[in-house]
C-alpha positions in Angstrom: 76.7 38.5 95.5 79.5 38.0 93.0 83.3 39.4 93.7 83.3 40.4 90.2 79.9 43.4 91.2 81.8 44.9 93.6 84.1 48.2 93.2 87.4 48.5 94.7 86.2 51.4 97.0 83.6 48.9 98.3 86.1 46.2 98.8 88.1 49.2 101.1 85.3 49.9 103.1 84.0 46.3 103.8 88.2 46.2 105.7 87.3 48.8 107.5 84.2 47.1 109.3 87.1 44.0 110.0 87.5 43.6 113.7 91.6 43.2 114.5 92.5 40.8 116.5 95.6 41.3 119.0 97.8 38.4 118.1 100.2 38.8 121.3 97.0 38.8 123.3 94.4 36.8 121.2 93.6 33.1 122.5 93.8 30.0 120.4 89.7 30.1 119.2 90.4 33.6 118.0 94.0 32.9 116.4 92.3 29.7 114.1 89.6 32.0 112.5 92.2 34.1 111.2 92.3 32.9 107.4 95.2 30.9 106.6 95.5 29.8 110.3 95.5 26.4 111.3 95.2 24.9 114.5 98.4 23.6 114.6 99.6 26.9 113.8 97.2 28.4 116.7 98.8 26.2 119.2 102.9 26.9 118.1 101.9 30.7 118.5 100.7 30.4 121.8 103.5 28.1 123.1 105.7 30.5 121.8 104.2 33.2 124.1 103.9 30.9 126.8 107.7 30.5 126.4 108.1 34.5 127.2 108.0 35.9 124.0 106.3 38.0 121.8 105.4 38.6 117.6 107.3 41.7 116.7 106.1 42.5 113.8 103.9 40.9 110.6 107.6 39.9 109.4 108.3 38.0 112.7 104.6 36.1 112.6 105.9 34.7 109.6 109.2 33.8 110.6 107.4 31.9 113.5 104.6 30.0 112.0 106.7 29.5 108.3 104.0 31.3 106.4 104.8 33.1 103.3 104.5 36.5 101.9 100.9 36.3 100.5 99.5 34.7 103.4 100.9 37.3 105.6 99.2 39.6 103.0 95.8 37.9 103.8 96.4 38.0 107.5 97.4 41.7 107.6 94.1 43.4 107.9 93.0 40.9 110.4 96.0 41.1 113.0 97.1 43.8 114.6 100.3 43.6 117.1 100.4 45.3 120.1 103.3 47.1 121.9 102.1 46.3 125.5 104.5 47.0 128.5 104.1 43.1 129.6 106.0 42.4 126.0 108.7 44.5 125.7 110.6 44.6 129.1 114.0 43.1 128.7 113.6 40.1 130.7 110.5 38.9 128.8 108.4 38.7 131.8 104.4 37.0 131.1 101.3 38.5 132.3 100.1 36.2 134.9 96.4 36.7 135.7 95.0 35.5 139.1 
């Protein structure tokens, strides 16, 4: 089916069914599935998180991965940015699963 045949409301309905990925907790396999994200960018983001940091906003994500505005807009429907306690403490402690 061509995009020319899709009405704007149908496109919006399709976007509501998209499963969002929490960028602060997702694994590398999920991150690299995001549109426009390469394996190198996914590894960079994982390393950033392993250093005790977290992504605070879409703007912050763009800064960390050197993304352009249009790339951020493509990602927006797919990305969830958690405000988890584990990431918002003053000393940025990491969660360790045993």
